[in-house]
C-alpha beads as a LAMMPS data file, in Angstrom:
LAMMPS data file: protein, C-alpha beads

446 atoms
445 bonds

1 atom types
1 bond types

-500.0 500.0 xlo xhi
-500.0 500.0 ylo yhi
-500.0 500.0 zlo zhi

Masses

1 110.0

Atoms # bond

1 1 1 -418.384 -432.633 -8.646
2 1 1 -419.823 -429.439 -7.235
3 1 1 -416.497 -427.600 -7.405
4 1 1 -415.881 -428.740 -10.986
5 1 1 -419.339 -427.543 -12.042
6 1 1 -418.796 -424.100 -10.527
7 1 1 -415.351 -423.819 -12.143
8 1 1 -416.734 -424.715 -15.577
9 1 1 -419.471 -422.134 -15.309
10 1 1 -416.993 -419.450 -14.313
11 1 1 -414.740 -420.359 -17.223
12 1 1 -417.626 -420.151 -19.680
13 1 1 -418.634 -416.786 -18.297
14 1 1 -415.149 -415.431 -18.991
15 1 1 -415.300 -416.315 -22.715
16 1 1 -416.639 -413.853 -25.342
17 1 1 -420.406 -414.023 -25.719
18 1 1 -421.197 -415.703 -29.056
19 1 1 -423.817 -418.161 -30.160
20 1 1 -423.583 -420.854 -32.791
21 1 1 -425.314 -420.179 -36.111
22 1 1 -426.923 -422.824 -38.267
23 1 1 -428.576 -422.998 -41.620
24 1 1 -428.938 -424.586 -45.009
25 1 1 -427.905 -423.559 -48.521
26 1 1 -430.268 -424.758 -51.223
27 1 1 -431.531 -424.084 -54.737
28 1 1 -434.664 -421.985 -54.345
29 1 1 -436.584 -423.450 -57.265
30 1 1 -439.818 -421.545 -56.624
31 1 1 -438.047 -418.327 -55.522
32 1 1 -440.014 -418.065 -52.282
33 1 1 -436.972 -417.732 -50.018
34 1 1 -437.796 -420.860 -48.019
35 1 1 -436.548 -424.415 -48.240
36 1 1 -439.309 -426.640 -49.559
37 1 1 -439.542 -430.379 -49.943
38 1 1 -437.787 -431.583 -53.073
39 1 1 -435.538 -428.548 -53.489
40 1 1 -431.878 -429.355 -54.109
41 1 1 -429.350 -428.740 -51.331
42 1 1 -425.862 -427.467 -52.098
43 1 1 -422.721 -429.084 -50.697
44 1 1 -419.335 -427.392 -50.113
45 1 1 -420.642 -423.827 -50.193
46 1 1 -418.514 -421.588 -47.960
47 1 1 -420.348 -419.748 -45.162
48 1 1 -418.821 -417.222 -42.747
49 1 1 -419.653 -415.244 -39.624
50 1 1 -417.015 -412.614 -40.436
51 1 1 -414.209 -414.610 -38.835
52 1 1 -414.805 -418.333 -39.205
53 1 1 -415.385 -419.951 -42.593
54 1 1 -416.970 -423.395 -42.958
55 1 1 -418.393 -425.476 -45.806
56 1 1 -421.871 -426.935 -46.063
57 1 1 -422.162 -430.708 -45.676
58 1 1 -423.879 -433.239 -47.947
59 1 1 -427.259 -432.030 -46.665
60 1 1 -426.443 -428.404 -47.423
61 1 1 -426.149 -427.693 -43.691
62 1 1 -423.550 -425.640 -41.836
63 1 1 -422.720 -424.628 -38.287
64 1 1 -420.654 -421.581 -37.375
65 1 1 -419.312 -420.993 -33.853
66 1 1 -419.852 -417.224 -33.941
67 1 1 -417.466 -414.683 -32.405
68 1 1 -417.478 -411.545 -30.312
69 1 1 -417.414 -409.035 -33.173
70 1 1 -419.920 -410.776 -35.457
71 1 1 -422.537 -408.819 -37.400
72 1 1 -423.445 -410.974 -40.411
73 1 1 -423.625 -414.517 -41.649
74 1 1 -422.720 -414.504 -45.327
75 1 1 -421.854 -416.978 -48.047
76 1 1 -419.288 -417.174 -50.788
77 1 1 -421.659 -417.278 -53.742
78 1 1 -420.670 -420.345 -55.777
79 1 1 -420.216 -420.084 -59.522
80 1 1 -423.414 -420.677 -61.448
81 1 1 -425.693 -419.138 -58.815
82 1 1 -426.902 -415.790 -57.574
83 1 1 -428.559 -414.925 -54.286
84 1 1 -432.340 -415.059 -54.350
85 1 1 -432.442 -412.147 -51.921
86 1 1 -429.015 -411.250 -50.518
87 1 1 -425.728 -413.072 -49.999
88 1 1 -425.861 -412.173 -46.286
89 1 1 -428.116 -412.116 -43.215
90 1 1 -427.696 -409.671 -40.326
91 1 1 -427.175 -411.562 -37.079
92 1 1 -429.991 -410.877 -34.637
93 1 1 -430.661 -412.023 -31.090
94 1 1 -433.941 -413.623 -32.152
95 1 1 -432.470 -415.708 -34.971
96 1 1 -430.072 -418.596 -34.848
97 1 1 -430.913 -420.174 -38.164
98 1 1 -429.864 -418.500 -41.412
99 1 1 -430.817 -420.224 -44.681
100 1 1 -429.636 -419.150 -48.117
101 1 1 -431.787 -419.865 -51.144
102 1 1 -429.800 -419.561 -54.374
103 1 1 -430.978 -419.241 -57.959
104 1 1 -429.128 -420.812 -60.926
105 1 1 -427.355 -418.099 -62.897
106 1 1 -424.983 -418.856 -65.758
107 1 1 -425.181 -415.559 -67.630
108 1 1 -421.930 -414.437 -69.161
109 1 1 -419.915 -417.636 -68.577
110 1 1 -418.909 -419.563 -71.686
111 1 1 -418.072 -423.265 -71.934
112 1 1 -414.395 -422.613 -71.166
113 1 1 -415.169 -420.458 -68.120
114 1 1 -414.406 -417.135 -69.811
115 1 1 -416.510 -414.275 -68.491
116 1 1 -416.430 -410.545 -67.949
117 1 1 -417.384 -408.127 -65.229
118 1 1 -418.015 -404.391 -64.930
119 1 1 -416.183 -402.144 -62.487
120 1 1 -417.575 -398.737 -61.531
121 1 1 -416.086 -396.440 -58.923
122 1 1 -416.397 -393.097 -57.137
123 1 1 -419.877 -392.278 -58.363
124 1 1 -420.360 -389.854 -55.429
125 1 1 -424.022 -389.135 -56.103
126 1 1 -424.681 -387.248 -52.861
127 1 1 -424.808 -383.844 -54.612
128 1 1 -425.529 -384.653 -58.260
129 1 1 -428.577 -385.320 -60.426
130 1 1 -429.079 -387.048 -63.751
131 1 1 -427.412 -390.246 -62.596
132 1 1 -430.092 -392.375 -64.224
133 1 1 -428.444 -391.726 -67.606
134 1 1 -425.134 -393.452 -66.898
135 1 1 -426.847 -396.134 -64.815
136 1 1 -429.043 -396.902 -67.818
137 1 1 -425.918 -397.080 -70.013
138 1 1 -424.565 -399.832 -67.769
139 1 1 -427.926 -401.586 -67.496
140 1 1 -428.274 -401.756 -71.286
141 1 1 -424.650 -402.793 -71.788
142 1 1 -425.151 -405.594 -69.244
143 1 1 -428.318 -406.724 -71.028
144 1 1 -426.510 -406.738 -74.368
145 1 1 -423.152 -408.222 -73.374
146 1 1 -424.099 -410.471 -70.419
147 1 1 -421.273 -409.820 -67.927
148 1 1 -421.208 -412.063 -64.853
149 1 1 -421.468 -409.243 -62.303
150 1 1 -420.950 -405.555 -61.505
151 1 1 -418.602 -404.357 -58.747
152 1 1 -418.616 -400.839 -57.304
153 1 1 -415.243 -400.093 -55.714
154 1 1 -416.414 -397.442 -53.306
155 1 1 -417.114 -393.805 -52.563
156 1 1 -420.826 -394.048 -53.056
157 1 1 -420.537 -391.035 -50.819
158 1 1 -421.839 -389.917 -47.483
159 1 1 -425.127 -390.868 -45.878
160 1 1 -427.240 -389.280 -48.617
161 1 1 -425.379 -391.077 -51.381
162 1 1 -425.457 -394.404 -49.530
163 1 1 -429.244 -394.193 -49.168
164 1 1 -429.841 -393.171 -52.780
165 1 1 -427.342 -395.336 -54.638
166 1 1 -428.874 -398.635 -53.562
167 1 1 -432.072 -397.511 -55.307
168 1 1 -430.141 -396.484 -58.418
169 1 1 -428.141 -399.706 -58.799
170 1 1 -428.932 -403.050 -57.213
171 1 1 -429.081 -406.692 -58.261
172 1 1 -432.784 -406.488 -59.048
173 1 1 -432.947 -403.352 -61.163
174 1 1 -429.643 -404.016 -62.949
175 1 1 -430.715 -407.621 -63.653
176 1 1 -427.225 -408.811 -62.735
177 1 1 -425.439 -409.576 -59.429
178 1 1 -424.254 -406.297 -57.933
179 1 1 -421.494 -406.011 -55.311
180 1 1 -420.120 -403.032 -53.395
181 1 1 -416.888 -402.018 -51.630
182 1 1 -416.807 -399.415 -48.878
183 1 1 -414.818 -396.244 -49.577
184 1 1 -413.346 -393.596 -47.293
185 1 1 -416.364 -391.294 -47.838
186 1 1 -418.700 -394.216 -47.101
187 1 1 -417.509 -394.290 -43.487
188 1 1 -420.001 -391.850 -41.990
189 1 1 -421.192 -390.702 -38.591
190 1 1 -422.911 -393.378 -36.506
191 1 1 -422.171 -395.950 -33.809
192 1 1 -419.238 -396.884 -36.032
193 1 1 -418.191 -395.680 -39.471
194 1 1 -419.683 -398.516 -41.534
195 1 1 -423.045 -398.646 -39.738
196 1 1 -424.925 -396.879 -42.550
197 1 1 -423.140 -398.870 -45.258
198 1 1 -424.014 -402.144 -43.545
199 1 1 -427.676 -401.157 -43.337
200 1 1 -427.995 -400.888 -47.116
201 1 1 -425.140 -402.979 -48.539
202 1 1 -424.295 -405.609 -45.927
203 1 1 -420.842 -406.782 -44.814
204 1 1 -417.760 -404.808 -45.842
205 1 1 -415.729 -407.919 -46.654
206 1 1 -416.816 -411.141 -48.336
207 1 1 -416.041 -413.273 -51.394
208 1 1 -417.697 -415.002 -54.342
209 1 1 -416.681 -417.415 -57.094
210 1 1 -417.180 -417.260 -60.858
211 1 1 -416.023 -420.037 -63.198
212 1 1 -413.034 -421.119 -61.126
213 1 1 -411.980 -417.564 -60.193
214 1 1 -412.138 -416.395 -56.567
215 1 1 -413.164 -412.755 -56.100
216 1 1 -412.638 -411.017 -52.755
217 1 1 -414.120 -407.709 -51.569
218 1 1 -412.077 -405.934 -48.883
219 1 1 -412.780 -402.662 -47.035
220 1 1 -411.012 -399.316 -47.007
221 1 1 -408.773 -399.312 -43.894
222 1 1 -410.102 -395.943 -42.737
223 1 1 -411.910 -392.822 -43.807
224 1 1 -414.000 -389.879 -42.676
225 1 1 -415.130 -391.714 -39.518
226 1 1 -413.451 -394.535 -37.626
227 1 1 -414.596 -397.982 -38.757
228 1 1 -415.697 -400.672 -36.338
229 1 1 -413.490 -403.234 -38.090
230 1 1 -409.705 -403.365 -38.013
231 1 1 -407.195 -404.635 -40.541
232 1 1 -406.550 -407.487 -38.120
233 1 1 -410.236 -408.441 -38.342
234 1 1 -410.056 -408.471 -42.133
235 1 1 -406.763 -410.336 -42.127
236 1 1 -408.049 -413.109 -39.843
237 1 1 -411.102 -413.636 -42.020
238 1 1 -409.015 -413.442 -45.199
239 1 1 -406.754 -416.231 -43.934
240 1 1 -409.763 -418.410 -43.176
241 1 1 -411.369 -417.626 -46.533
242 1 1 -408.216 -418.449 -48.496
243 1 1 -407.676 -421.637 -46.498
244 1 1 -410.521 -423.074 -48.600
245 1 1 -408.983 -421.915 -51.899
246 1 1 -406.533 -424.122 -53.782
247 1 1 -403.132 -422.524 -54.560
248 1 1 -403.664 -422.502 -58.329
249 1 1 -407.034 -420.707 -58.167
250 1 1 -406.904 -417.253 -59.814
251 1 1 -407.740 -414.511 -57.305
252 1 1 -408.911 -410.921 -57.831
253 1 1 -409.205 -408.535 -54.890
254 1 1 -411.385 -405.419 -54.850
255 1 1 -410.786 -402.459 -52.559
256 1 1 -411.375 -398.728 -52.682
257 1 1 -407.633 -398.016 -52.591
258 1 1 -404.399 -399.598 -53.716
259 1 1 -402.644 -401.908 -51.233
260 1 1 -399.034 -401.137 -52.175
261 1 1 -396.929 -399.316 -54.751
262 1 1 -394.318 -402.059 -54.618
263 1 1 -394.293 -405.750 -55.417
264 1 1 -394.956 -407.045 -51.895
265 1 1 -398.701 -407.687 -51.583
266 1 1 -398.776 -408.426 -47.870
267 1 1 -401.993 -407.432 -46.151
268 1 1 -400.929 -406.268 -42.677
269 1 1 -402.724 -405.354 -39.477
270 1 1 -401.149 -404.601 -36.109
271 1 1 -400.695 -408.251 -35.176
272 1 1 -401.869 -410.187 -38.232
273 1 1 -400.583 -410.411 -41.788
274 1 1 -401.045 -412.523 -44.890
275 1 1 -398.713 -412.666 -47.878
276 1 1 -400.958 -412.563 -50.932
277 1 1 -397.985 -413.198 -53.226
278 1 1 -398.158 -416.799 -52.010
279 1 1 -401.499 -417.120 -53.783
280 1 1 -402.391 -416.810 -57.455
281 1 1 -403.317 -413.133 -57.152
282 1 1 -403.982 -411.742 -60.617
283 1 1 -405.080 -408.189 -59.867
284 1 1 -405.852 -405.660 -57.147
285 1 1 -408.690 -403.501 -58.497
286 1 1 -409.519 -400.142 -56.940
287 1 1 -410.737 -396.563 -57.404
288 1 1 -410.232 -393.603 -55.033
289 1 1 -407.749 -391.686 -57.189
290 1 1 -410.191 -390.712 -59.967
291 1 1 -407.775 -391.841 -62.675
292 1 1 -407.570 -394.672 -65.192
293 1 1 -404.403 -396.589 -64.473
294 1 1 -403.008 -400.077 -64.976
295 1 1 -399.609 -401.202 -63.756
296 1 1 -397.875 -404.543 -63.249
297 1 1 -396.212 -404.800 -59.831
298 1 1 -394.269 -408.040 -59.739
299 1 1 -396.769 -410.670 -60.860
300 1 1 -399.817 -408.636 -59.836
301 1 1 -401.642 -405.977 -61.822
302 1 1 -403.034 -402.937 -60.041
303 1 1 -405.986 -401.389 -61.869
304 1 1 -407.628 -398.072 -61.037
305 1 1 -410.785 -396.743 -62.685
306 1 1 -412.051 -393.178 -62.518
307 1 1 -415.602 -391.849 -62.298
308 1 1 -418.092 -392.886 -64.950
309 1 1 -420.264 -389.787 -64.514
310 1 1 -417.729 -386.946 -64.507
311 1 1 -414.410 -388.311 -65.723
312 1 1 -411.074 -388.281 -63.956
313 1 1 -408.835 -385.682 -62.409
314 1 1 -406.332 -386.637 -65.119
315 1 1 -408.851 -385.234 -67.649
316 1 1 -409.854 -388.721 -68.744
317 1 1 -413.376 -388.941 -70.095
318 1 1 -416.168 -390.483 -68.029
319 1 1 -416.056 -394.268 -68.246
320 1 1 -416.573 -397.585 -66.550
321 1 1 -414.268 -400.589 -66.952
322 1 1 -415.023 -404.000 -68.418
323 1 1 -412.693 -406.811 -67.429
324 1 1 -412.562 -409.812 -69.756
325 1 1 -411.391 -412.906 -67.847
326 1 1 -410.455 -415.985 -69.867
327 1 1 -410.779 -419.639 -68.931
328 1 1 -407.358 -419.584 -67.256
329 1 1 -408.198 -416.588 -65.090
330 1 1 -406.088 -414.089 -67.034
331 1 1 -407.629 -410.828 -68.169
332 1 1 -407.758 -407.996 -70.639
333 1 1 -409.581 -404.767 -69.856
334 1 1 -411.344 -402.002 -71.726
335 1 1 -412.943 -398.705 -70.789
336 1 1 -416.531 -398.115 -71.848
337 1 1 -417.441 -394.459 -72.241
338 1 1 -420.782 -393.132 -71.014
339 1 1 -423.414 -390.777 -72.465
340 1 1 -422.812 -391.762 -76.108
341 1 1 -425.806 -392.965 -78.111
342 1 1 -424.792 -394.460 -81.470
343 1 1 -422.391 -391.627 -82.282
344 1 1 -420.868 -391.568 -85.767
345 1 1 -418.611 -388.937 -87.296
346 1 1 -416.565 -389.051 -90.494
347 1 1 -413.131 -387.651 -89.690
348 1 1 -411.656 -387.932 -93.172
349 1 1 -411.788 -387.227 -96.013
350 1 1 -413.820 -384.011 -95.906
351 1 1 -413.715 -380.807 -97.903
352 1 1 -411.041 -380.591 -100.574
353 1 1 -408.925 -383.574 -99.765
354 1 1 -406.632 -385.874 -101.656
355 1 1 -406.850 -388.509 -98.923
356 1 1 -407.409 -392.059 -100.042
357 1 1 -408.067 -393.156 -96.424
358 1 1 -411.503 -393.242 -94.821
359 1 1 -411.526 -392.591 -91.062
360 1 1 -414.677 -392.621 -88.958
361 1 1 -415.281 -392.303 -85.218
362 1 1 -418.045 -394.656 -84.093
363 1 1 -419.254 -395.417 -80.561
364 1 1 -422.187 -396.449 -78.415
365 1 1 -422.114 -396.623 -74.618
366 1 1 -424.420 -399.625 -74.483
367 1 1 -422.984 -401.904 -77.159
368 1 1 -419.669 -402.452 -78.954
369 1 1 -419.477 -401.890 -82.707
370 1 1 -419.816 -405.124 -84.678
371 1 1 -418.783 -403.742 -88.063
372 1 1 -418.566 -400.551 -90.091
373 1 1 -418.411 -399.944 -93.826
374 1 1 -418.271 -397.089 -96.294
375 1 1 -419.789 -396.346 -99.685
376 1 1 -418.436 -393.729 -102.081
377 1 1 -420.595 -392.288 -104.864
378 1 1 -420.228 -389.841 -107.729
379 1 1 -423.669 -388.353 -108.026
380 1 1 -425.971 -391.316 -108.620
381 1 1 -423.136 -393.609 -109.602
382 1 1 -421.674 -395.913 -106.942
383 1 1 -417.873 -396.124 -107.087
384 1 1 -417.139 -398.245 -104.013
385 1 1 -419.920 -400.022 -102.117
386 1 1 -420.060 -401.396 -98.549
387 1 1 -416.300 -401.583 -98.158
388 1 1 -415.327 -402.752 -94.644
389 1 1 -413.602 -400.506 -92.145
390 1 1 -411.158 -401.905 -89.575
391 1 1 -411.163 -400.859 -85.916
392 1 1 -407.899 -399.174 -84.923
393 1 1 -408.790 -397.724 -81.492
394 1 1 -411.676 -397.504 -79.006
395 1 1 -413.394 -395.008 -81.264
396 1 1 -411.777 -395.086 -84.675
397 1 1 -412.376 -397.254 -87.734
398 1 1 -410.371 -396.869 -90.915
399 1 1 -409.694 -398.283 -94.388
400 1 1 -407.917 -397.434 -97.613
401 1 1 -410.119 -396.018 -100.354
402 1 1 -408.690 -397.044 -103.756
403 1 1 -410.023 -394.192 -105.892
404 1 1 -408.863 -394.105 -109.472
405 1 1 -407.218 -391.124 -111.163
406 1 1 -410.357 -390.422 -113.199
407 1 1 -412.003 -388.949 -110.104
408 1 1 -409.522 -386.120 -109.704
409 1 1 -411.273 -382.822 -109.067
410 1 1 -414.734 -384.361 -108.778
411 1 1 -417.120 -383.787 -105.922
412 1 1 -417.807 -387.161 -104.317
413 1 1 -420.111 -388.353 -101.531
414 1 1 -418.940 -390.608 -98.712
415 1 1 -421.373 -392.558 -96.555
416 1 1 -420.511 -394.660 -93.491
417 1 1 -422.763 -397.231 -91.859
418 1 1 -422.035 -398.829 -88.477
419 1 1 -423.717 -401.861 -86.936
420 1 1 -423.566 -402.523 -83.189
421 1 1 -423.542 -405.902 -81.479
422 1 1 -427.049 -405.350 -80.122
423 1 1 -428.353 -405.115 -83.701
424 1 1 -428.768 -401.336 -83.843
425 1 1 -427.286 -399.360 -86.736
426 1 1 -426.401 -395.761 -87.448
427 1 1 -425.776 -394.053 -90.772
428 1 1 -424.213 -390.854 -92.002
429 1 1 -427.257 -389.838 -94.037
430 1 1 -428.751 -388.161 -91.045
431 1 1 -425.720 -385.946 -90.758
432 1 1 -425.426 -385.177 -94.465
433 1 1 -428.356 -382.832 -94.422
434 1 1 -426.688 -380.771 -91.721
435 1 1 -423.047 -381.312 -92.490
436 1 1 -422.306 -382.059 -96.101
437 1 1 -420.056 -385.082 -96.185
438 1 1 -419.073 -384.122 -99.710
439 1 1 -415.424 -383.880 -100.513
440 1 1 -413.468 -382.901 -103.592
441 1 1 -410.750 -385.173 -104.825
442 1 1 -408.499 -382.398 -106.202
443 1 1 -406.127 -382.265 -109.054
444 1 1 -402.562 -382.864 -108.023
445 1 1 -400.394 -379.761 -108.432
446 1 1 -398.312 -379.766 -111.583

Bonds

1 1 1 2
2 1 2 3
3 1 3 4
4 1 4 5
5 1 5 6
6 1 6 7
7 1 7 8
8 1 8 9
9 1 9 10
10 1 10 11
11 1 11 12
12 1 12 13
13 1 13 14
14 1 14 15
15 1 15 16
16 1 16 17
17 1 17 18
18 1 18 19
19 1 19 20
20 1 20 21
21 1 21 22
22 1 22 23
23 1 23 24
24 1 24 25
25 1 25 26
26 1 26 27
27 1 27 28
28 1 28 29
29 1 29 30
30 1 30 31
31 1 31 32
32 1 32 33
33 1 33 34
34 1 34 35
35 1 35 36
36 1 36 37
37 1 37 38
38 1 38 39
39 1 39 40
40 1 40 41
41 1 41 42
42 1 42 43
43 1 43 44
44 1 44 45
45 1 45 46
46 1 46 47
47 1 47 48
48 1 48 49
49 1 49 50
50 1 50 51
51 1 51 52
52 1 52 53
53 1 53 54
54 1 54 55
55 1 55 56
56 1 56 57
57 1 57 58
58 1 58 59
59 1 59 60
60 1 60 61
61 1 61 62
62 1 62 63
63 1 63 64
64 1 64 65
65 1 65 66
66 1 66 67
67 1 67 68
68 1 68 69
69 1 69 70
70 1 70 71
71 1 71 72
72 1 72 73
73 1 73 74
74 1 74 75
75 1 75 76
76 1 76 77
77 1 77 78
78 1 78 79
79 1 79 80
80 1 80 81
81 1 81 82
82 1 82 83
83 1 83 84
84 1 84 85
85 1 85 86
86 1 86 87
87 1 87 88
88 1 88 89
89 1 89 90
90 1 90 91
91 1 91 92
92 1 92 93
93 1 93 94
94 1 94 95
95 1 95 96
96 1 96 97
97 1 97 98
98 1 98 99
99 1 99 100
100 1 100 101
101 1 101 102
102 1 102 103
103 1 103 104
104 1 104 105
105 1 105 106
106 1 106 107
107 1 107 108
108 1 108 109
109 1 109 110
110 1 110 111
111 1 111 112
112 1 112 113
113 1 113 114
114 1 114 115
115 1 115 116
116 1 116 117
117 1 117 118
118 1 118 119
119 1 119 120
120 1 120 121
121 1 121 122
122 1 122 123
123 1 123 124
124 1 124 125
125 1 125 126
126 1 126 127
127 1 127 128
128 1 128 129
129 1 129 130
130 1 130 131
131 1 131 132
132 1 132 133
133 1 133 134
134 1 134 135
135 1 135 136
136 1 136 137
137 1 137 138
138 1 138 139
139 1 139 140
140 1 140 141
141 1 141 142
142 1 142 143
143 1 143 144
144 1 144 145
145 1 145 146
146 1 146 147
147 1 147 148
148 1 148 149
149 1 149 150
150 1 150 151
151 1 151 152
152 1 152 153
153 1 153 154
154 1 154 155
155 1 155 156
156 1 156 157
157 1 157 158
158 1 158 159
159 1 159 160
160 1 160 161
161 1 161 162
162 1 162 163
163 1 163 164
164 1 164 165
165 1 165 166
166 1 166 167
167 1 167 168
168 1 168 169
169 1 169 170
170 1 170 171
171 1 171 172
172 1 172 173
173 1 173 174
174 1 174 175
175 1 175 176
176 1 176 177
177 1 177 178
178 1 178 179
179 1 179 180
180 1 180 181
181 1 181 182
182 1 182 183
183 1 183 184
184 1 184 185
185 1 185 186
186 1 186 187
187 1 187 188
188 1 188 189
189 1 189 190
190 1 190 191
191 1 191 192
192 1 192 193
193 1 193 194
194 1 194 195
195 1 195 196
196 1 196 197
197 1 197 198
198 1 198 199
199 1 199 200
200 1 200 201
201 1 201 202
202 1 202 203
203 1 203 204
204 1 204 205
205 1 205 206
206 1 206 207
207 1 207 208
208 1 208 209
209 1 209 210
210 1 210 211
211 1 211 212
212 1 212 213
213 1 213 214
214 1 214 215
215 1 215 216
216 1 216 217
217 1 217 218
218 1 218 219
219 1 219 220
220 1 220 221
221 1 221 222
222 1 222 223
223 1 223 224
224 1 224 225
225 1 225 226
226 1 226 227
227 1 227 228
228 1 228 229
229 1 229 230
230 1 230 231
231 1 231 232
232 1 232 233
233 1 233 234
234 1 234 235
235 1 235 236
236 1 236 237
237 1 237 238
238 1 238 239
239 1 239 240
240 1 240 241
241 1 241 242
242 1 242 243
243 1 243 244
244 1 244 245
245 1 245 246
246 1 246 247
247 1 247 248
248 1 248 249
249 1 249 250
250 1 250 251
251 1 251 252
252 1 252 253
253 1 253 254
254 1 254 255
255 1 255 256
256 1 256 257
257 1 257 258
258 1 258 259
259 1 259 260
260 1 260 261
261 1 261 262
262 1 262 263
263 1 263 264
264 1 264 265
265 1 265 266
266 1 266 267
267 1 267 268
268 1 268 269
269 1 269 270
270 1 270 271
271 1 271 272
272 1 272 273
273 1 273 274
274 1 274 275
275 1 275 276
276 1 276 277
277 1 277 278
278 1 278 279
279 1 279 280
280 1 280 281
281 1 281 282
282 1 282 283
283 1 283 284
284 1 284 285
285 1 285 286
286 1 286 287
287 1 287 288
288 1 288 289
289 1 289 290
290 1 290 291
291 1 291 292
292 1 292 293
293 1 293 294
294 1 294 295
295 1 295 296
296 1 296 297
297 1 297 298
298 1 298 299
299 1 299 300
300 1 300 301
301 1 301 302
302 1 302 303
303 1 303 304
304 1 304 305
305 1 305 306
306 1 306 307
307 1 307 308
308 1 308 309
309 1 309 310
310 1 310 311
311 1 311 312
312 1 312 313
313 1 313 314
314 1 314 315
315 1 315 316
316 1 316 317
317 1 317 318
318 1 318 319
319 1 319 320
320 1 320 321
321 1 321 322
322 1 322 323
323 1 323 324
324 1 324 325
325 1 325 326
326 1 326 327
327 1 327 328
328 1 328 329
329 1 329 330
330 1 330 331
331 1 331 332
332 1 332 333
333 1 333 334
334 1 334 335
335 1 335 336
336 1 336 337
337 1 337 338
338 1 338 339
339 1 339 340
340 1 340 341
341 1 341 342
342 1 342 343
343 1 343 344
344 1 344 345
345 1 345 346
346 1 346 347
347 1 347 348
348 1 348 349
349 1 349 350
350 1 350 351
351 1 351 352
352 1 352 353
353 1 353 354
354 1 354 355
355 1 355 356
356 1 356 357
357 1 357 358
358 1 358 359
359 1 359 360
360 1 360 361
361 1 361 362
362 1 362 363
363 1 363 364
364 1 364 365
365 1 365 366
366 1 366 367
367 1 367 368
368 1 368 369
369 1 369 370
370 1 370 371
371 1 371 372
372 1 372 373
373 1 373 374
374 1 374 375
375 1 375 376
376 1 376 377
377 1 377 378
378 1 378 379
379 1 379 380
380 1 380 381
381 1 381 382
382 1 382 383
383 1 383 384
384 1 384 385
385 1 385 386
386 1 386 387
387 1 387 388
388 1 388 389
389 1 389 390
390 1 390 391
391 1 391 392
392 1 392 393
393 1 393 394
394 1 394 395
395 1 395 396
396 1 396 397
397 1 397 398
398 1 398 399
399 1 399 400
400 1 400 401
401 1 401 402
402 1 402 403
403 1 403 404
404 1 404 405
405 1 405 406
406 1 406 407
407 1 407 408
408 1 408 409
409 1 409 410
410 1 410 411
411 1 411 412
412 1 412 413
413 1 413 414
414 1 414 415
415 1 415 416
416 1 416 417
417 1 417 418
418 1 418 419
419 1 419 420
420 1 420 421
421 1 421 422
422 1 422 423
423 1 423 424
424 1 424 425
425 1 425 426
426 1 426 427
427 1 427 428
428 1 428 429
429 1 429 430
430 1 430 431
431 1 431 432
432 1 432 433
433 1 433 434
434 1 434 435
435 1 435 436
436 1 436 437
437 1 437 438
438 1 438 439
439 1 439 440
440 1 440 441
441 1 441 442
442 1 442 443
443 1 443 444
444 1 444 445
445 1 445 446
């Protein structure tokens, strides 16, 4: 017995040092961050230590074995909830118990599971000012349109940017769940490249669920400084995460960079790999290149979005992306342009014009246009009143104007009114005093 005891102790000493982690996932009804008597526990919520992934039991409890390279315990936020504080806890020597209190959150999910989310990327605020303007654009759009979450796909930028951006945009001040990817310029000097990122934003890979769709955040493989993680680390966790996901579940993966330019979406490390084509991967969404780009590679879309504060290197205007995901997990996307406050401009007709088509450019950064209409007058006499315009592009609304021959050569007034989905309106009258929106319907040449 003595020899066996000594052998067992030696064997244990040779294994990696890791302690088990325990905790409970519950509905934090009173928002105090602690589990109180009578609060509901949550079953089948996925919890991870960065390698292992387990589900909570009927009592909302979990146990994780831990591993040598652990830094966080984090959960896969289930659909219909948001984290009361954060979706992660740093692992410390003093703690062994990590509870997660969740708050019910159904914003932006309709009865069929359709929802939307906002992607921003490459904000790089380390050397710029005035960022509150575009952040407020997104905050107001989110308040008006109720997306399910916001994802930042990296390059917050350097230590200064990492420290400042979390104050500019976070779950509390945006009033919506906010998630972040790590970019190449977010790997900065420290014990390891992601040390600063982890301090403010938590783990560099994790997942969350919304209305039957599984969203996965993955890290940039490398950057300005060497990361502490490897692609093998990410791959091992990714396998364990997806082991709990049914094959038909739609999957979206976020990263700072594109995975491949081909059709083979295999995530590869030195010794580990996982073929993502074997899952229902809908899109790989990224930034890094400062361009707006969408391409279908096999059955997977790759989607890149440029900077929302300064535009793209392809001369695209500054914008963020809104992804509309339907009840089946398929998507459409649109770009939302920043810095535009209820802009309205009549493009035609103006001056001496024989055009019988009204064209107006209408836009607001914080709310889509609900409807637009035009009124045409001859002095005090109304010829055409509140005629609807039809949207033909992101900016442009248009309609035929059936003017009769009797108005040849007369000076007419055109007014356009636009109403936005948030209830705000804008009119051309404000512009008429500065820019006469009078036009002459001329005689046709004989």
